[in-house]
C-alpha positions as a Markdown table, in Angstrom:
| # | Residue | x | y | z |
|---|---|---|---|---|
| 1 | Unk | 99.9 | 69.3 | 84.3 |
| 2 | Unk | 96.6 | 67.6 | 85.1 |
| 3 | Unk | 94.9 | 67.1 | 88.5 |
| 4 | Unk | 96.2 | 63.5 | 88.9 |
| 5 | Unk | 99.8 | 64.7 | 88.3 |
| 6 | Unk | 99.3 | 67.6 | 90.7 |
| 7 | Unk | 98.2 | 65.2 | 93.5 |
| 8 | Unk | 101.1 | 62.9 | 92.7 |
| 9 | Unk | 103.5 | 65.8 | 93.0 |
| 10 | Unk | 102.1 | 67.0 | 96.2 |
| 11 | Unk | 102.3 | 63.5 | 97.7 |
| 12 | Unk | 105.8 | 62.9 | 96.5 |
| 13 | Unk | 108.6 | 62.7 | 99.1 |
| 14 | Unk | 111.0 | 65.4 | 98.2 |
| 15 | Unk | 113.7 | 67.4 | 100.1 |
| 16 | Unk | 113.0 | 71.1 | 99.3 |
| 17 | Unk | 116.1 | 73.0 | 98.6 |
| 18 | Unk | 118.2 | 69.8 | 98.0 |
| 19 | Unk | 118.8 | 70.9 | 94.4 |
| 20 | Unk | 121.2 | 73.7 | 93.8 |
| 21 | Unk | 121.0 | 74.1 | 90.0 |
| 22 | Unk | 119.1 | 77.2 | 89.1 |
| 23 | Unk | 117.3 | 75.6 | 86.2 |
| 24 | Unk | 116.2 | 72.6 | 88.3 |
| 25 | Unk | 115.0 | 74.9 | 91.1 |
| 26 | Unk | 113.1 | 77.1 | 88.8 |
| 27 | Unk | 111.4 | 74.1 | 87.1 |
| 28 | Unk | 110.4 | 72.6 | 90.5 |
| 29 | Unk | 109.0 | 76.0 | 91.7 |
| 30 | Unk | 106.9 | 76.4 | 88.6 |
| 31 | Unk | 105.5 | 72.8 | 88.9 |
| 32 | Unk | 104.8 | 73.4 | 92.6 |
| 33 | Unk | 102.9 | 76.6 | 92.0 |
| 34 | Unk | 100.9 | 75.2 | 89.1 |
| 35 | Unk | 100.0 | 72.2 | 91.2 |
| 36 | Unk | 98.9 | 74.4 | 94.1 |
| 37 | Unk | 96.7 | 76.3 | 91.7 |
| 38 | Unk | 95.1 | 73.1 | 90.3 |
| 39 | Unk | 94.6 | 71.5 | 93.7 |
| 40 | Unk | 93.1 | 74.6 | 95.2 |
| 41 | Unk | 90.6 | 75.0 | 92.3 |
| 42 | Unk | 89.6 | 71.3 | 92.4 |
| 43 | Unk | 89.1 | 71.4 | 96.1 |
| 44 | Unk | 87.0 | 74.6 | 96.0 |
| 45 | Unk | 84.9 | 73.3 | 93.1 |
| 46 | Unk | 84.2 | 69.9 | 94.7 |
| 47 | Unk | 81.0 | 69.5 | 96.7 |
| 48 | Unk | 81.5 | 69.9 | 100.4 |
| 49 | Unk | 82.3 | 66.6 | 102.0 |
| 50 | Unk | 83.3 | 65.0 | 98.6 |
| 51 | Unk | 86.7 | 66.7 | 98.1 |
| 52 | Unk | 89.2 | 64.3 | 96.5 |
| 53 | Unk | 91.8 | 65.2 | 99.1 |
| 54 | Unk | 92.3 | 67.3 | 102.3 |
| 55 | Unk | 93.2 | 70.9 | 101.9 |
| 56 | Unk | 96.2 | 70.0 | 104.2 |
| 57 | Unk | 97.8 | 68.6 | 101.0 |
| 58 | Unk | 97.7 | 72.1 | 99.4 |
| 59 | Unk | 99.1 | 73.8 | 102.5 |
| 60 | Unk | 101.9 | 71.3 | 102.8 |
| 61 | Unk | 102.9 | 71.7 | 99.2 |
| 62 | Unk | 103.0 | 75.5 | 99.7 |
| 63 | Unk | 105.2 | 75.0 | 102.7 |
| 64 | Unk | 107.6 | 73.0 | 100.6 |
| 65 | Unk | 107.6 | 75.6 | 97.9 |
| 66 | Unk | 108.6 | 78.4 | 100.4 |
| 67 | Unk | 111.7 | 76.4 | 101.3 |
| 68 | Unk | 112.5 | 76.0 | 97.7 |
| 69 | Unk | 112.1 | 79.7 | 97.1 |
| 70 | Unk | 114.5 | 80.4 | 100.0 |
| 71 | Unk | 117.1 | 78.3 | 98.2 |
| 72 | Unk | 116.4 | 79.9 | 94.8 |
| 73 | Unk | 116.4 | 83.4 | 96.2 |
| 74 | Unk | 113.1 | 85.1 | 97.0 |
| 75 | Unk | 114.3 | 88.5 | 95.7 |
| 76 | Unk | 114.7 | 87.1 | 92.2 |
| 77 | Unk | 111.0 | 86.3 | 92.2 |
| 78 | Unk | 109.8 | 89.8 | 93.2 |
| 79 | Unk | 108.8 | 90.8 | 89.7 |
| 80 | Unk | 107.4 | 87.4 | 88.6 |
| 81 | Unk | 103.6 | 87.2 | 89.1 |
| 82 | Unk | 102.5 | 84.0 | 90.9 |
| 83 | Unk | 99.4 | 81.9 | 90.3 |
| 84 | Unk | 98.0 | 81.8 | 93.8 |
| 85 | Unk | 97.3 | 85.4 | 94.8 |
| 86 | Unk | 93.7 | 86.5 | 94.1 |
| 87 | Unk | 93.3 | 90.0 | 92.8 |
| 88 | Unk | 89.8 | 90.5 | 94.2 |
| 89 | Unk | 87.1 | 88.7 | 96.1 |
| 90 | Unk | 84.4 | 86.9 | 94.2 |
| 91 | Unk | 81.1 | 88.6 | 93.7 |
| 92 | Unk | 79.3 | 86.2 | 96.2 |
| 93 | Unk | 81.8 | 87.1 | 98.9 |
| 94 | Unk | 81.3 | 90.9 | 98.4 |
| 95 | Unk | 77.5 | 90.4 | 98.4 |
| 96 | Unk | 77.7 | 88.3 | 101.6 |
| 97 | Unk | 79.7 | 91.0 | 103.3 |
| 98 | Unk | 77.2 | 93.7 | 102.5 |
| 99 | Unk | 74.3 | 91.5 | 103.5 |
| 100 | Unk | 75.9 | 90.9 | 106.9 |
| 101 | Unk | 76.7 | 94.6 | 107.6 |
| 102 | Unk | 73.1 | 95.6 | 106.6 |
| 103 | Unk | 71.3 | 92.7 | 108.3 |
| 104 | Unk | 69.8 | 91.7 | 105.0 |
| 105 | Unk | 69.6 | 88.4 | 103.1 |
| 106 | Unk | 72.1 | 87.7 | 100.4 |
| 107 | Unk | 69.2 | 87.2 | 98.0 |
| 108 | Unk | 68.0 | 90.8 | 98.6 |
| 109 | Unk | 71.4 | 92.3 | 98.2 |
| 110 | Unk | 72.1 | 90.2 | 95.1 |
| 111 | Unk | 68.9 | 91.3 | 93.5 |
| 112 | Unk | 70.0 | 94.9 | 93.6 |
| 113 | Unk | 73.7 | 94.1 | 92.8 |
| 114 | Unk | 72.7 | 92.2 | 89.6 |
| 115 | Unk | 74.9 | 89.8 | 87.6 |
| 116 | Unk | 78.5 | 89.6 | 88.9 |
| 117 | Unk | 77.6 | 92.3 | 91.5 |
| 118 | Unk | 78.1 | 95.0 | 88.9 |
| 119 | Unk | 75.6 | 97.3 | 90.7 |
| 120 | Unk | 76.8 | 96.5 | 94.2 |
| 121 | Unk | 77.4 | 100.2 | 94.8 |
| 122 | Unk | 73.7 | 100.7 | 94.8 |
| 123 | Unk | 73.2 | 98.0 | 97.4 |
| 124 | Unk | 75.8 | 99.5 | 99.6 |
| 125 | Unk | 73.6 | 102.6 | 100.1 |
| 126 | Unk | 70.3 | 100.9 | 100.4 |
| 127 | Unk | 70.6 | 99.9 | 104.0 |
| 128 | Unk | 72.2 | 101.0 | 107.3 |
| 129 | Unk | 75.4 | 99.4 | 108.6 |
| 130 | Unk | 75.8 | 97.8 | 112.0 |
| 131 | Unk | 77.5 | 95.0 | 113.9 |
| 132 | Unk | 81.0 | 94.3 | 115.2 |
| 133 | Unk | 83.8 | 93.6 | 112.7 |
| 134 | Unk | 87.2 | 92.1 | 113.1 |
| 135 | Unk | 89.9 | 94.3 | 111.3 |
| 136 | Unk | 92.9 | 92.3 | 110.2 |
| 137 | Unk | 96.1 | 93.1 | 108.4 |
| 138 | Unk | 99.4 | 91.2 | 107.7 |
| 139 | Unk | 102.9 | 92.1 | 106.6 |
| 140 | Unk | 104.7 | 89.5 | 104.6 |
| 141 | Unk | 108.0 | 88.7 | 102.9 |
| 142 | Unk | 106.5 | 88.3 | 99.4 |
| 143 | Unk | 103.3 | 89.3 | 97.6 |
| 144 | Unk | 102.7 | 85.6 | 96.9 |
| 145 | Unk | 101.4 | 83.3 | 99.7 |
| 146 | Unk | 103.2 | 80.2 | 98.4 |
| 147 | Unk | 106.6 | 82.0 | 98.3 |
| 148 | Unk | 106.9 | 84.0 | 101.5 |
| 149 | Unk | 106.1 | 84.2 | 105.2 |
| 150 | Unk | 103.9 | 86.2 | 107.4 |
| 151 | Unk | 106.1 | 88.3 | 109.7 |
| 152 | Unk | 103.6 | 90.7 | 111.3 |
| 153 | Unk | 99.9 | 90.7 | 111.9 |
| 154 | Unk | 97.5 | 93.1 | 113.6 |
| 155 | Unk | 93.9 | 92.5 | 114.7 |
| 156 | Unk | 91.3 | 94.8 | 116.4 |
| 157 | Unk | 87.5 | 94.9 | 116.7 |
| 158 | Unk | 85.1 | 97.8 | 116.2 |
| 159 | Unk | 81.3 | 98.2 | 116.3 |
| 160 | Unk | 79.9 | 99.9 | 113.2 |
| 161 | Unk | 78.5 | 103.0 | 114.9 |
| 162 | Unk | 79.2 | 106.7 | 114.3 |
| 163 | Unk | 81.5 | 107.2 | 117.3 |
| 164 | Unk | 82.9 | 103.7 | 118.2 |
| 165 | Unk | 86.6 | 103.2 | 118.5 |
| 166 | Unk | 88.7 | 100.2 | 117.6 |
| 167 | Unk | 89.3 | 98.0 | 120.7 |
| 168 | Unk | 91.1 | 94.9 | 121.9 |
| 169 | Unk | 93.9 | 95.4 | 119.4 |
| 170 | Unk | 96.7 | 92.8 | 119.3 |
| 171 | Unk | 100.0 | 92.8 | 117.4 |
| 172 | Unk | 102.3 | 89.8 | 116.8 |
| 173 | Unk | 105.6 | 89.2 | 115.0 |
| 174 | Unk | 106.6 | 85.8 | 113.5 |
| 175 | Unk | 109.9 | 84.2 | 112.7 |
| 176 | Unk | 111.4 | 83.3 | 109.4 |
| 177 | Unk | 114.3 | 81.1 | 108.3 |
| 178 | Unk | 117.7 | 81.9 | 109.8 |
| 179 | Unk | 119.3 | 82.8 | 106.4 |
| 180 | Unk | 117.5 | 86.1 | 106.5 |
| 181 | Unk | 119.6 | 87.3 | 109.4 |
| 182 | Unk | 122.3 | 87.8 | 106.9 |
| 183 | Unk | 120.3 | 88.9 | 103.8 |
| 184 | Unk | 117.7 | 91.0 | 105.7 |
| 185 | Unk | 113.9 | 90.6 | 105.9 |
| 186 | Unk | 112.4 | 90.7 | 102.4 |
| 187 | Unk | 110.2 | 93.7 | 101.6 |
| 188 | Unk | 111.7 | 95.6 | 104.6 |
| 189 | Unk | 111.7 | 98.7 | 102.5 |
| 190 | Unk | 107.9 | 98.6 | 102.7 |
| 191 | Unk | 107.1 | 97.4 | 106.2 |
| 192 | Unk | 110.4 | 98.3 | 107.8 |
| 193 | Unk | 110.5 | 95.1 | 109.8 |
| 194 | Unk | 114.0 | 94.1 | 110.8 |
| 195 | Unk | 115.7 | 90.8 | 111.8 |
| 196 | Unk | 115.6 | 92.0 | 115.4 |
| 197 | Unk | 111.8 | 92.2 | 115.2 |
| 198 | Unk | 111.4 | 88.5 | 114.2 |
| 199 | Unk | 114.5 | 87.0 | 115.8 |
| 200 | Unk | 113.6 | 84.2 | 118.2 |
| 201 | Unk | 109.9 | 84.4 | 117.2 |
| 202 | Unk | 107.9 | 81.2 | 116.3 |
| 203 | Unk | 107.0 | 81.0 | 112.6 |
| 204 | Unk | 103.3 | 81.6 | 111.9 |
| 205 | Unk | 102.9 | 78.1 | 110.4 |
| 206 | Unk | 104.2 | 76.7 | 113.7 |
| 207 | Unk | 102.3 | 79.0 | 116.1 |
| 208 | Unk | 99.4 | 76.8 | 117.0 |
| 209 | Unk | 98.1 | 79.1 | 119.7 |
| 210 | Unk | 98.0 | 82.1 | 117.3 |
| 211 | Unk | 96.4 | 80.0 | 114.6 |
| 212 | Unk | 93.6 | 78.7 | 116.9 |
| 213 | Unk | 92.9 | 82.2 | 118.2 |
| 214 | Unk | 92.7 | 83.7 | 114.8 |
| 215 | Unk | 90.4 | 81.0 | 113.3 |
| 216 | Unk | 88.1 | 81.4 | 116.3 |
| 217 | Unk | 87.9 | 85.2 | 115.8 |
| 218 | Unk | 87.2 | 84.8 | 112.1 |
| 219 | Unk | 84.4 | 82.4 | 112.8 |
| 220 | Unk | 82.9 | 84.8 | 115.3 |
| 221 | Unk | 83.2 | 88.1 | 113.6 |
| 222 | Unk | 83.4 | 89.2 | 109.9 |
| 223 | Unk | 87.0 | 89.7 | 108.8 |
| 224 | Unk | 87.5 | 93.1 | 107.4 |
| 225 | Unk | 90.7 | 94.0 | 105.5 |
| 226 | Unk | 91.8 | 96.5 | 102.9 |
| 227 | Unk | 92.0 | 94.5 | 99.7 |
| 228 | Unk | 90.7 | 91.4 | 101.6 |
| 229 | Unk | 91.6 | 89.1 | 98.7 |
| 230 | Unk | 95.3 | 89.5 | 99.8 |
| 231 | Unk | 94.7 | 88.4 | 103.4 |
| 232 | Unk | 92.3 | 85.7 | 102.1 |
| 233 | Unk | 94.8 | 84.2 | 99.7 |
| 234 | Unk | 97.5 | 84.2 | 102.4 |
| 235 | Unk | 95.2 | 82.7 | 105.1 |
| 236 | Unk | 94.2 | 79.9 | 102.9 |
| 237 | Unk | 97.8 | 78.7 | 102.5 |
| 238 | Unk | 99.0 | 79.6 | 106.0 |
| 239 | Unk | 96.1 | 79.2 | 108.6 |
| 240 | Unk | 95.1 | 75.7 | 109.3 |
| 241 | Unk | 91.4 | 75.2 | 109.0 |
| 242 | Unk | 90.7 | 78.6 | 107.4 |
| 243 | Unk | 89.9 | 77.3 | 103.9 |
| 244 | Unk | 87.7 | 74.7 | 105.3 |
| 245 | Unk | 85.8 | 77.3 | 107.5 |
| 246 | Unk | 85.5 | 79.6 | 104.4 |
| 247 | Unk | 84.0 | 76.8 | 102.3 |
| 248 | Unk | 81.5 | 75.9 | 105.1 |
| 249 | Unk | 80.3 | 79.5 | 105.2 |
| 250 | Unk | 81.7 | 80.1 | 108.6 |
| 251 | Unk | 83.8 | 83.1 | 107.6 |
| 252 | Unk | 82.4 | 86.3 | 106.2 |
| 253 | Unk | 84.8 | 88.6 | 104.4 |
| 254 | Unk | 84.4 | 92.4 | 104.0 |
| 255 | Unk | 86.7 | 94.3 | 101.7 |
| 256 | Unk | 87.1 | 97.9 | 102.9 |
| 257 | Unk | 88.8 | 98.8 | 99.6 |
| 258 | Unk | 85.6 | 97.8 | 97.8 |
| 259 | Unk | 83.6 | 100.0 | 100.2 |
| 260 | Unk | 85.8 | 102.9 | 99.2 |
| 261 | Unk | 85.5 | 102.1 | 95.5 |
| 262 | Unk | 81.8 | 101.7 | 95.6 |
| 263 | Unk | 80.5 | 104.5 | 97.8 |
| 264 | Unk | 83.2 | 107.2 | 97.7 |
| 265 | Unk | 82.5 | 109.5 | 94.7 |
| 266 | Unk | 86.0 | 110.9 | 94.8 |
| 267 | Unk | 87.4 | 107.5 | 93.5 |
| 268 | Unk | 85.7 | 108.1 | 90.2 |
| 269 | Unk | 87.0 | 111.6 | 89.7 |
| 270 | Unk | 90.6 | 111.3 | 90.8 |
| 271 | Unk | 93.3 | 110.0 | 88.4 |
| 272 | Unk | 93.8 | 106.3 | 88.6 |
| 273 | Unk | 97.6 | 106.7 | 88.9 |
| 274 | Unk | 97.0 | 108.5 | 92.2 |
| 275 | Unk | 95.7 | 105.3 | 93.8 |
| 276 | Unk | 92.4 | 106.8 | 95.1 |
| 277 | Unk | 91.3 | 103.6 | 96.7 |
| 278 | Unk | 94.6 | 103.0 | 98.5 |
| 279 | Unk | 94.2 | 103.1 | 102.3 |
| 280 | Unk | 96.6 | 106.0 | 102.6 |
| 281 | Unk | 95.0 | 108.3 | 100.1 |
| 282 | Unk | 91.5 | 107.4 | 101.2 |
| 283 | Unk | 92.3 | 108.1 | 104.8 |
| 284 | Unk | 93.7 | 111.5 | 103.9 |
| 285 | Unk | 90.5 | 112.4 | 102.1 |
| 286 | Unk | 88.5 | 111.4 | 105.2 |
| 287 | Unk | 90.7 | 113.1 | 107.7 |
| 288 | Unk | 91.8 | 110.0 | 109.5 |
| 289 | Unk | 95.4 | 110.5 | 108.3 |
| 290 | Unk | 97.1 | 113.9 | 108.2 |
| 291 | Unk | 98.5 | 115.1 | 105.0 |
| 292 | Unk | 102.0 | 115.0 | 106.5 |
| 293 | Unk | 101.5 | 111.4 | 107.7 |
| 294 | Unk | 102.0 | 108.1 | 105.9 |
| 295 | Unk | 100.5 | 104.7 | 106.2 |
| 296 | Unk | 102.7 | 102.7 | 108.5 |
| 297 | Unk | 102.5 | 99.3 | 106.7 |
| 298 | Unk | 102.4 | 97.5 | 110.1 |
| 299 | Unk | 99.5 | 95.3 | 111.0 |
| 300 | Unk | 97.9 | 96.9 | 114.0 |
| 301 | Unk | 98.5 | 100.5 | 112.9 |
| 302 | Unk | 97.0 | 99.8 | 109.5 |
| 303 | Unk | 94.0 | 98.0 | 111.0 |
| 304 | Unk | 93.3 | 101.0 | 113.3 |
| 305 | Unk | 93.5 | 103.4 | 110.3 |
| 306 | Unk | 91.3 | 101.2 | 108.2 |
| 307 | Unk | 88.5 | 100.9 | 110.8 |
| 308 | Unk | 88.5 | 104.6 | 111.5 |
| 309 | Unk | 88.4 | 105.4 | 107.8 |
| 310 | Unk | 85.5 | 103.1 | 107.1 |
| 311 | Unk | 83.7 | 104.7 | 109.9 |
| 312 | Unk | 84.4 | 108.2 | 108.6 |
| 313 | Unk | 83.2 | 107.2 | 105.1 |
| 314 | Unk | 80.0 | 105.7 | 106.4 |
| 315 | Unk | 79.4 | 108.8 | 108.5 |
| 316 | Unk | 80.0 | 110.9 | 105.4 |
| 317 | Unk | 77.3 | 108.9 | 103.5 |
| 318 | Unk | 74.9 | 108.8 | 106.5 |
| 319 | Unk | 74.9 | 105.0 | 106.4 |
| 320 | Unk | 74.5 | 104.3 | 110.1 |
| 321 | Unk | 71.1 | 103.7 | 111.8 |
| 322 | Unk | 69.3 | 106.9 | 112.5 |
| 323 | Unk | 71.1 | 108.7 | 109.6 |
| 324 | Unk | 68.9 | 107.4 | 106.9 |
| 325 | Unk | 66.7 | 110.5 | 106.5 |
| 326 | Unk | 69.8 | 112.7 | 106.4 |
| 327 | Unk | 71.4 | 110.9 | 103.4 |
| 328 | Unk | 72.7 | 113.0 | 100.6 |
């Protein structure tokens, strides 16, 4: 498929889910997801203001694909890797996040970080951290943003200081298609969200009030998430205006998982299979989660845990203002 064919597919009038033959559904899904990938890449690569189409075209095609996946059976896709979930943030995004938290220029941080930010770990400990961040976490019905739905989100704010506490926390649940009343909410074994939690709730894609509030928050405060590439991928295809704001440089992303990987020495010494950079295991090492407790996998609870664990790690490394002379 080329770009012209992807645009034609996205603009075509179709009735998602009209087909019932498995082979036809699978082919349509594959074409949709390939087109979403091509369209997204072309839109991001185009000069701002000269994009060949609106990003609304990408989001609309993703909406159609979700309906198609509902018909095909979302559980059948669980072990199939999609094309539109980023595995990590780009180097420039990571550098921008560090620069914001340290009050430095991207150029200064990038100079230390080197090509592809391979030495970003050095830049992390060169300056002190400050500012207010917006912690964010979502629970979904799929790992892939063009196949599933956002069912739960948590958001809270915290100043990067040694003793600050998360504040102004908010949690919300969102609806999904009625068929899941019978089959159950997908991935419930992870997030434990039931039909009763989402019944009668407005779907995230239709909740204009929630969307406007989130976009305003992300434009005002840096968005911090554990494995921020996950939230970023989902927000691009679910939150109207988010991709546009990201491209305009109005949204700063901070990946707390990268903070863990870059400045916590335990990560390099622990077995990879133990998941040393997972929020749950990191929080246990820093004492923000008891050994007998588990990560909740619910938006607000995980945001609170993440913010407190980042704070504990920065305290451990003496990376707040006034701690510079005490660094190990």
